[in-house]
C-alpha positions as CSV (number, residue, x, y, z in Angstrom):
1,A,113.7,-48.6,133.6
2,A,110.5,-50.4,132.5
3,G,109.7,-52.6,129.6
4,G,107.3,-55.3,128.4
5,M,108.3,-57.8,131.0
6,G,108.9,-55.7,134.1
7,K,111.0,-53.0,135.8
8,V,114.8,-53.0,136.2
9,Y,116.5,-51.3,139.1
10,S,120.2,-50.6,139.8
11,A,121.4,-52.0,143.1
12,H,124.5,-53.0,145.1
13,H,124.8,-56.7,146.0
14,E,126.4,-56.7,149.4
15,Q,127.5,-60.3,149.5
16,L,129.2,-60.0,146.0
17,N,130.3,-56.4,146.6
18,A,129.1,-55.7,143.1
19,E,126.8,-53.3,141.2
20,V,123.9,-55.3,139.8
21,A,120.6,-54.8,138.0
22,I,117.5,-56.4,139.4
23,K,114.5,-57.1,137.1
24,F,111.1,-57.5,138.7
25,L,107.9,-58.8,137.1
26,P,105.0,-56.5,138.2
27,D,102.6,-58.0,140.7
28,T,99.6,-56.4,138.8
29,E,100.3,-58.6,135.8
30,M,101.0,-61.9,137.7
31,N,99.7,-65.1,136.3
32,I,101.2,-68.5,136.0
33,D,102.1,-68.1,132.3
34,R,104.0,-64.9,132.8
35,L,105.8,-66.4,135.9
36,K,106.8,-69.5,133.8
37,R,108.0,-67.2,131.0
38,F,110.0,-65.1,133.4
39,Q,111.7,-68.2,135.1
40,H,112.4,-69.7,131.6
41,E,114.1,-66.4,130.6
42,A,116.3,-66.6,133.7
43,R,117.3,-70.2,133.1
44,V,118.0,-69.8,129.4
45,A,120.0,-66.6,129.9
46,S,122.0,-68.1,132.8
47,S,123.1,-71.0,130.6
48,V,124.6,-68.7,127.9
49,N,128.2,-67.6,128.2
50,H,128.9,-64.9,125.7
51,P,130.3,-61.3,125.9
52,G,127.1,-60.0,124.2
53,V,124.7,-61.6,126.8
54,V,124.3,-60.3,130.4
55,R,125.3,-62.7,133.1
56,I,122.5,-63.9,135.4
57,L,123.6,-64.1,139.0
58,D,120.4,-65.2,140.8
59,F,116.7,-65.4,140.3
60,G,113.7,-66.4,142.3
61,V,110.4,-65.3,143.8
62,D,110.1,-63.2,146.9
63,S,107.2,-60.7,147.1
64,S,107.7,-60.6,143.2
65,P,109.6,-62.7,140.8
66,Y,113.1,-61.3,140.2
67,I,116.3,-61.8,138.2
68,V,119.6,-60.4,139.5
69,M,122.1,-59.8,136.7
70,E,125.4,-58.0,136.1
71,K,125.0,-54.3,135.6
72,V,126.0,-53.2,132.1
73,V,126.9,-49.6,131.6
74,G,126.2,-48.2,128.1
75,E,123.5,-47.0,125.8
76,S,120.5,-49.0,124.6
């Protein structure tokens, strides 16, 4: 899926043996402000523990900035 802040892919995390969602910030829209916003989103979301908020499992920058989160099945 794609939205205002990037694309989300379904994946299998081998080390955790879990289904996850990975959100990437598009390279074409990379600038320092968007990168800081993306990292801030990951830090804030990872500090929240609530059943209505997805758990953040990891985040960083490889070829693109990414956030690894629990995969939630359902409708938007």
